[in-house]
DOVEX-721484 format. One record per residue (C-alpha): residue number from 1; residue in one letter; x, y, z. Coordinates in steps of 0.25 Angstrom, whole numbers, m for minus. Example, Ala and Ser with C-alpha at 12.3 -4.5 7.8 and 13.67 -1.06 7.14 Angstrom:
% residues 2
<1, 'A', <49, m18, 31>>
<2, 'S', <55, m4, 29>>
***
This chain:
% residues 420
<1, 'M', <23, 115, m80>>
<2, 'Y', <23, 121, m64>>
<3, 'D', <11, 132, m67>>
<4, 'Q', <2, 122, m74>>
<5, 'L', <3, 113, m62>>
<6, 'Q', <1, 123, m52>>
<7, 'A', <m10, 130, m60>>
<8, 'V', <m15, 115, m57>>
<9, 'V', <m14, 114, m43>>
<10, 'D', <m19, 129, m43>>
<11, 'A', <m32, 124, m50>>
<12, 'A', <m34, 114, m40>>
<13, 'G', <m33, 122, m28>>
<14, 'I', <m26, 110, m20>>
<15, 'W', <m14, 120, m16>>
<16, 'S', <m23, 132, m15>>
<17, 'G', <m20, 141, m1>>
<18, 'S', <m16, 132, 9>>
<19, 'R', <m17, 118, 4>>
<20, 'R', <m2, 120, m3>>
<21, 'T', <3, 119, 10>>
<22, 'S', <m4, 105, 11>>
<23, 'H', <m6, 98, m3>>
<24, 'A', <6, 104, m10>>
<25, 'F', <14, 95, m20>>
<26, 'L', <26, 96, m31>>
<27, 'L', <21, 99, m45>>
<28, 'S', <25, 92, m54>>
<29, 'P', <24, 91, m71>>
<30, 'S', <28, 76, m70>>
<31, 'V', <17, 65, m74>>
<32, 'F', <17, 51, m70>>
<33, 'Q', <17, 41, m84>>
<34, 'I', <11, 28, m85>>
<35, 'T', <12, 20, m99>>
<36, 'E', <m2, 14, m103>>
<37, 'A', <4, 1, m98>>
<38, 'Q', <2, 6, m85>>
<39, 'R', <m10, 10, m86>>
<40, 'V', <m15, m1, m92>>
<41, 'E', <m7, m8, m79>>
<42, 'L', <m14, 2, m69>>
<43, 'Q', <m28, m1, m74>>
<44, 'R', <m27, m15, m73>>
<45, 'L', <m21, m12, m59>>
<46, 'G', <m34, m5, m58>>
<47, 'L', <m42, m16, m60>>
<48, 'A', <m36, m25, m52>>
<49, 'L', <m36, m17, m41>>
<50, 'N', <m50, m17, m43>>
<51, 'D', <m53, m32, m42>>
<52, 'C', <m44, m31, m30>>
<53, 'L', <m51, m21, m23>>
<54, 'L', <m64, m29, m27>>
<55, 'G', <m60, m41, m22>>
<56, 'L', <m55, m34, m8>>
<57, 'S', <m68, m28, m8>>
<58, 'H', <m75, m41, m7>>
<59, 'I', <m68, m47, 3>>
<60, 'A', <m69, m37, 11>>
<61, 'V', <m84, m36, 11>>
<62, 'I', <m86, m52, 15>>
<63, 'A', <m74, m50, 27>>
<64, 'Y', <m81, m39, 31>>
<65, 'D', <m94, m47, 33>>
<66, 'P', <m94, m50, 49>>
<67, 'S', <m103, m64, 45>>
<68, 'L', <m92, m68, 38>>
<69, 'N', <m80, m64, 48>>
<70, 'Y', <m68, m74, 39>>
<71, 'T', <m54, m75, 44>>
<72, 'G', <m42, m79, 39>>
<73, 'A', <m41, m70, 25>>
<74, 'W', <m52, m63, 27>>
<75, 'R', <m50, m57, 41>>
<76, 'V', <m37, m52, 36>>
<77, 'A', <m44, m46, 23>>
<78, 'R', <m55, m40, 33>>
<79, 'K', <m43, m34, 43>>
<80, 'V', <m35, m27, 32>>
<81, 'F', <m49, m21, 26>>
<82, 'S', <m52, m16, 41>>
<83, 'T', <m40, m12, 45>>
<84, 'G', <m37, 3, 47>>
<85, 'V', <m52, 6, 42>>
<86, 'P', <m60, 13, 49>>
<87, 'K', <m72, 5, 55>>
<88, 'I', <m84, 14, 47>>
<89, 'Y', <m78, 8, 36>>
<90, 'Q', <m76, m7, 38>>
<91, 'E', <m90, m11, 36>>
<92, 'L', <m92, m4, 23>>
<93, 'Q', <m77, m12, 19>>
<94, 'G', <m85, m24, 17>>
<95, 'M', <m98, m16, 11>>
<96, 'N', <m100, m17, m5>>
<97, 'I', <m90, m26, m12>>
<98, 'K', <m90, m17, m26>>
<99, 'H', <m87, m4, m18>>
<100, 'I', <m73, m3, m21>>
<101, 'P', <m65, 11, m25>>
<102, 'K', <m68, 17, m38>>
<103, 'L', <m57, 27, m36>>
<104, 'L', <m46, 18, m33>>
<105, 'K', <m30, 23, m30>>
<106, 'V', <m18, 15, m29>>
<107, 'D', <m6, 20, m25>>
<108, 'L', <6, 12, m34>>
<109, 'M', <22, 14, m34>>
<110, 'V', <30, 12, m44>>
<111, 'D', <42, 3, m41>>
<112, 'Q', <56, 3, m45>>
<113, 'A', <52, m6, m58>>
<114, 'G', <42, 5, m61>>
<115, 'N', <33, m5, m58>>
<116, 'F', <16, 0, m51>>
<117, 'K', <15, m4, m38>>
<118, 'I', <5, m3, m27>>
<119, 'A', <7, 5, m15>>
<120, 'E', <m9, 6, m10>>
<121, 'V', <m23, 4, m16>>
<122, 'D', <m31, 16, m12>>
<123, 'G', <m47, 12, m11>>
<124, 'H', <m49, 21, m1>>
<125, 'N', <m44, 33, m3>>
<126, 'K', <m51, 47, m13>>
<127, 'H', <m39, 55, m11>>
<128, 'G', <m29, 57, m23>>
<129, 'L', <m43, 62, m33>>
<130, 'G', <m37, 75, m32>>
<131, 'Y', <m22, 74, m34>>
<132, 'S', <m25, 64, m47>>
<133, 'T', <m33, 77, m52>>
<134, 'L', <m20, 85, m51>>
<135, 'G', <m12, 76, m56>>
<136, 'K', <m22, 75, m69>>
<137, 'R', <m21, 92, m69>>
<138, 'F', <m6, 92, m68>>
<139, 'R', <m5, 81, m80>>
<140, 'Q', <m15, 88, m88>>
<141, 'A', <m10, 102, m85>>
<142, 'L', <5, 98, m90>>
<143, 'Y', <2, 86, m100>>
<144, 'P', <m12, 87, m106>>
<145, 'D', <m10, 78, m117>>
<146, 'A', <m5, 65, m109>>
<147, 'R', <m13, 53, m108>>
<148, 'V', <m18, 52, m95>>
<149, 'L', <m28, 43, m86>>
<150, 'P', <m41, 46, m83>>
<151, 'G', <m39, 54, m70>>
<152, 'A', <m48, 48, m57>>
<153, 'V', <m58, 60, m56>>
<154, 'S', <m63, 58, m70>>
<155, 'L', <m65, 42, m70>>
<156, 'L', <m70, 46, m55>>
<157, 'V', <m82, 56, m61>>
<158, 'K', <m87, 44, m70>>
<159, 'E', <m86, 35, m58>>
<160, 'V', <m96, 43, m50>>
<161, 'A', <m105, 47, m63>>
<162, 'R', <m104, 31, m67>>
<163, 'L', <m110, 29, m51>>
<164, 'G', <m120, 37, m53>>
<165, 'Y', <m117, 48, m45>>
<166, 'D', <m117, 62, m51>>
<167, 'H', <m107, 67, m40>>
<168, 'L', <m95, 62, m29>>
<169, 'K', <m95, 65, m15>>
<170, 'L', <m80, 67, m8>>
<171, 'F', <m82, 66, 5>>
<172, 'Y', <m69, 66, 14>>
<173, 'A', <m66, 67, 28>>
<174, 'D', <m62, 79, 36>>
<175, 'Q', <m47, 72, 37>>
<176, 'E', <m47, 74, 22>>
<177, 'R', <m45, 90, 20>>
<178, 'F', <m32, 87, 16>>
<179, 'Y', <m39, 82, 4>>
<180, 'I', <m49, 93, 1>>
<181, 'P', <m38, 101, m10>>
<182, 'E', <m37, 87, m16>>
<183, 'F', <m53, 84, m15>>
<184, 'E', <m55, 98, m23>>
<185, 'V', <m47, 95, m33>>
<186, 'A', <m54, 81, m36>>
<187, 'R', <m68, 90, m36>>
<188, 'D', <m64, 97, m46>>
<189, 'E', <m59, 87, m53>>
<190, 'F', <m72, 80, m53>>
<191, 'A', <m79, 93, m58>>
<192, 'A', <m69, 94, m70>>
<193, 'E', <m73, 81, m74>>
<194, 'G', <m87, 83, m74>>
<195, 'G', <m90, 76, m58>>
<196, 'T', <m93, 82, m44>>
<197, 'V', <m87, 79, m33>>
<198, 'L', <m94, 84, m19>>
<199, 'L', <m85, 87, m6>>
<200, 'L', <m88, 84, 5>>
<201, 'P', <m79, 85, 18>>
<202, 'E', <m82, 77, 31>>
<203, 'M', <m84, 90, 40>>
<204, 'M', <m95, 95, 29>>
<205, 'T', <m102, 83, 26>>
<206, 'N', <m117, 80, 31>>
<207, 'I', <m124, 66, 28>>
<208, 'S', <m132, 69, 19>>
<209, 'M', <m120, 70, 10>>
<210, 'V', <m116, 56, 14>>
<211, 'Q', <m128, 48, 11>>
<212, 'D', <m127, 49, m4>>
<213, 'G', <m120, 49, m15>>
<214, 'L', <m106, 44, m21>>
<215, 'F', <m93, 46, m12>>
<216, 'L', <m80, 46, m15>>
<217, 'D', <m76, 39, m2>>
<218, 'L', <m81, 37, 13>>
<219, 'P', <m69, 44, 21>>
<220, 'F', <m64, 43, 35>>
<221, 'L', <m72, 51, 43>>
<222, 'Y', <m70, 56, 56>>
<223, 'Q', <m78, 69, 59>>
<224, 'Q', <m92, 66, 54>>
<225, 'T', <m91, 52, 56>>
<226, 'N', <m106, 52, 55>>
<227, 'L', <m107, 54, 41>>
<228, 'Y', <m104, 39, 40>>
<229, 'D', <m116, 34, 44>>
<230, 'H', <m123, 40, 33>>
<231, 'I', <m114, 38, 22>>
<232, 'I', <m110, 23, 26>>
<233, 'A', <m126, 22, 28>>
<234, 'A', <m127, 28, 13>>
<235, 'Y', <m116, 19, 7>>
<236, 'K', <m122, 5, 14>>
<237, 'A', <m136, 11, 7>>
<238, 'G', <m129, 11, m7>>
<239, 'E', <m133, 28, m7>>
<240, 'V', <m117, 32, m7>>
<241, 'G', <m106, 27, m14>>
<242, 'F', <m91, 29, m15>>
<243, 'I', <m80, 29, m25>>
<244, 'I', <m71, 23, m14>>
<245, 'P', <m79, 14, m5>>
<246, 'P', <m78, 14, 9>>
<247, 'K', <m69, 2, 10>>
<248, 'P', <m55, 8, 15>>
<249, 'F', <m48, m6, 15>>
<250, 'L', <m48, m5, m1>>
<251, 'G', <m36, 7, 2>>
<252, 'A', <m28, m1, 14>>
<253, 'K', <m14, m6, 9>>
<254, 'G', <m19, m20, 18>>
<255, 'V', <m28, m23, 6>>
<256, 'L', <m13, m23, m3>>
<257, 'A', <m8, m33, 7>>
<258, 'L', <m22, m42, 5>>
<259, 'L', <m20, m40, m10>>
<260, 'R', <m6, m46, m10>>
<261, 'N', <m7, m56, m1>>
<262, 'D', <10, m57, 2>>
<263, 'E', <8, m68, 14>>
<264, 'H', <2, m77, 3>>
<265, 'D', <m10, m80, 13>>
<266, 'E', <m19, m89, 4>>
<267, 'E', <m33, m86, 11>>
<268, 'L', <m30, m71, 8>>
<269, 'E', <m26, m75, m6>>
<270, 'A', <m39, m84, m8>>
<271, 'L', <m47, m72, m3>>
<272, 'L', <m42, m62, m13>>
<273, 'R', <m42, m71, m24>>
<274, 'S', <m57, m75, m21>>
<275, 'F', <m61, m59, m25>>
<276, 'I', <m50, m52, m31>>
<277, 'K', <m46, m58, m47>>
<278, 'P', <m33, m64, m45>>
<279, 'K', <m28, m57, m58>>
<280, 'S', <m32, m42, m51>>
<281, 'L', <m26, m47, m38>>
<282, 'E', <m13, m53, m43>>
<283, 'L', <m12, m38, m51>>
<284, 'V', <m13, m30, m40>>
<285, 'R', <m4, m40, m31>>
<286, 'Q', <6, m36, m42>>
<287, 'Y', <6, m21, m39>>
<288, 'I', <6, m22, m23>>
<289, 'P', <19, m24, m16>>
<290, 'E', <21, m36, m7>>
<291, 'T', <12, m30, 6>>
<292, 'L', <10, m37, 18>>
<293, 'L', <m1, m34, 30>>
<294, 'V', <7, m29, 44>>
<295, 'G', <1, m34, 58>>
<296, 'Q', <m5, m41, 69>>
<297, 'L', <m11, m51, 57>>
<298, 'A', <m1, m49, 46>>
<299, 'A', <14, m47, 44>>
<300, 'S', <20, m46, 59>>
<301, 'S', <32, m36, 60>>
<302, 'D', <43, m47, 59>>
<303, 'T', <38, m51, 45>>
<304, 'V', <38, m36, 41>>
<305, 'R', <51, m35, 45>>
<306, 'A', <55, m48, 37>>
<307, 'L', <51, m43, 26>>
<308, 'V', <56, m28, 29>>
<309, 'A', <71, m34, 28>>
<310, 'Q', <69, m40, 13>>
<311, 'K', <65, m27, 6>>
<312, 'N', <57, m13, 10>>
<313, 'Y', <43, m13, 14>>
<314, 'V', <34, m1, 18>>
<315, 'L', <22, m3, 30>>
<316, 'K', <10, 1, 26>>
<317, 'E', <m2, 6, 36>>
<318, 'S', <m16, m1, 28>>
<319, 'I', <m24, 11, 29>>
<320, 'S', <m15, 24, 28>>
<321, 'S', <m13, 36, 17>>
<322, 'G', <m1, 39, 9>>
<323, 'M', <12, 36, 16>>
<324, 'K', <5, 39, 30>>
<325, 'G', <9, 24, 37>>
<326, 'T', <18, 18, 27>>
<327, 'V', <32, 15, 33>>
<328, 'F', <44, 10, 23>>
<329, 'S', <54, m1, 29>>
<330, 'G', <65, 6, 30>>
<331, 'E', <59, 18, 37>>
<332, 'S', <62, 18, 53>>
<333, 'E', <47, 20, 56>>
<334, 'F', <45, 5, 49>>
<335, 'E', <47, m3, 62>>
<336, 'Q', <37, 6, 69>>
<337, 'A', <28, 4, 59>>
<338, 'L', <30, m11, 58>>
<339, 'K', <26, m11, 73>>
<340, 'I', <15, m4, 71>>
<341, 'A', <9, m11, 58>>
<342, 'S', <13, m25, 65>>
<343, 'N', <4, m23, 77>>
<344, 'A', <m7, m17, 68>>
<345, 'N', <m20, m25, 62>>
<346, 'M', <m14, m25, 48>>
<347, 'N', <m14, m10, 46>>
<348, 'W', <m1, m11, 38>>
<349, 'I', <5, m17, 28>>
<350, 'L', <20, m21, 25>>
<351, 'Q', <22, m17, 9>>
<352, 'E', <35, m20, 1>>
<353, 'E', <41, m5, m4>>
<354, 'V', <38, m4, m17>>
<355, 'V', <53, 6, m22>>
<356, 'N', <45, 17, m30>>
<357, 'Q', <52, 20, m45>>
<358, 'P', <58, 35, m44>>
<359, 'Q', <52, 44, m53>>
<360, 'S', <57, 55, m60>>
<361, 'F', <47, 68, m58>>
<362, 'S', <47, 83, m60>>
<363, 'W', <42, 93, m49>>
<364, 'Y', <42, 108, m47>>
<365, 'E', <50, 114, m34>>
<366, 'A', <47, 127, m28>>
<367, 'N', <58, 136, m31>>
<368, 'G', <54, 149, m23>>
<369, 'S', <48, 159, m28>>
<370, 'R', <53, 155, m43>>
<371, 'P', <46, 146, m52>>
<372, 'P', <47, 132, m47>>
<373, 'T', <58, 122, m51>>
<374, 'L', <55, 108, m59>>
<375, 'R', <62, 98, m52>>
<376, 'T', <63, 83, m57>>
<377, 'A', <67, 71, m50>>
<378, 'D', <69, 57, m52>>
<379, 'D', <66, 49, m37>>
<380, 'W', <52, 53, m36>>
<381, 'F', <44, 42, m30>>
<382, 'M', <28, 40, m33>>
<383, 'R', <14, 35, m30>>
<384, 'V', <6, 32, m41>>
<385, 'T', <m7, 33, m37>>
<386, 'V', <m17, 26, m46>>
<387, 'Q', <m32, 31, m46>>
<388, 'Y', <m43, 21, m52>>
<389, 'V', <m56, 25, m53>>
<390, 'G', <m66, 11, m55>>
<391, 'H', <m54, 2, m57>>
<392, 'Q', <m50, 12, m69>>
<393, 'L', <m38, 20, m69>>
<394, 'A', <m39, 34, m66>>
<395, 'D', <m26, 41, m63>>
<396, 'V', <m13, 39, m58>>
<397, 'I', <m8, 51, m49>>
<398, 'V', <8, 50, m45>>
<399, 'T', <13, 55, m31>>
<400, 'A', <27, 58, m31>>
<401, 'R', <38, 61, m20>>
<402, 'R', <54, 60, m20>>
<403, 'D', <52, 51, m8>>
<404, 'K', <46, 36, m7>>
<405, 'A', <36, 41, 1>>
<406, 'V', <26, 44, m8>>
<407, 'H', <15, 53, m4>>
<408, 'G', <10, 67, m6>>
<409, 'A', <17, 78, m2>>
<410, 'K', <22, 91, m6>>
<411, 'D', <34, 84, m11>>
<412, 'C', <27, 76, m20>>
<413, 'I', <22, 76, m35>>
<414, 'Q', <6, 72, m38>>
<415, 'I', <7, 71, m54>>
<416, 'G', <m3, 64, m64>>
<417, 'T', <0, 52, m73>>
<418, 'V', <0, 52, m88>>
<419, 'V', <m1, 39, m99>>
<420, 'V', <10, 37, m108>>
***
């Protein structure tokens, strides 16, 4: 099995040359198994999340309208939508109600009872297509006859065609160079599925390349910021489209606090129910752990300390990546992080800690010049990343580590999913 897994990695090129030192992870013959009932459950969750994002997009269009300047819950929503978002995106967030992510990632955890819980709804992140492709290829190599999900790239190829385009542009910023190996894997998978992806590095992209077409997303630019003027003008004119629209707030963790409304703000509740189907809102709330906004106009440090005295929580920066900006209440850094969060303008949330259910997975351990040794342990913790394309369940990818701080690392495994 090891040789088959290594062959997948070699063919993908993700570890070629010096990439192994920066992109390596442990190879595993394991797969994550979901039941048919769980597949249906995740599909229902995707439909409900689609309703929630559409409602939030509608709220944003009104909240950002300067002629209205609503206060109360509208002001809170506007602040949550704006905090941590670069200025260039602010106007775009208040445009085009129906523009919500056609590629949506949701990070789930599995609690001690075996239930899915939402850690993050990521509506503004193009990363992960390459790794879902690797998970698919690992799975195909080892279990070719297993029942599987359709795959994110496969559905994206169909979505691009449905939107009337013959190719997709993957425009990436200079600071995203780390992800080039993954982008190349995704590009090759598009080709295998009959689609076309053009990779556009920021430093090699000119004005003519960003004036029309369908883009995966609009990246944060720090070098050729002049390109913003042209691609944004084209977007406003309807000449440019995005699979993931330029609305970073749809990936902000503060949105989870809005949707949960754990402080039972009656005005906010009325606002949410005016734009989101109540059944969809209630369903999504079942998956989100208790979540509060923290900051000058939100929960104070005293409120947080009172809650932490009762059970375990996690402080999370509203816009951050992976485990960055995440501090558990039992850690020595928590008090310092709380001071920062309390003085911020609602840029942090406090979320009830979900204790991951340990899983049993296998992996191959290096053994010097001899063949790798297959190991198995039952103390793996995992992050379950669900990908939806056009609110259809596309794929489920698992990243697992033997540490509750689960993220991509050299000691993690990356595996695909089968339906049993």
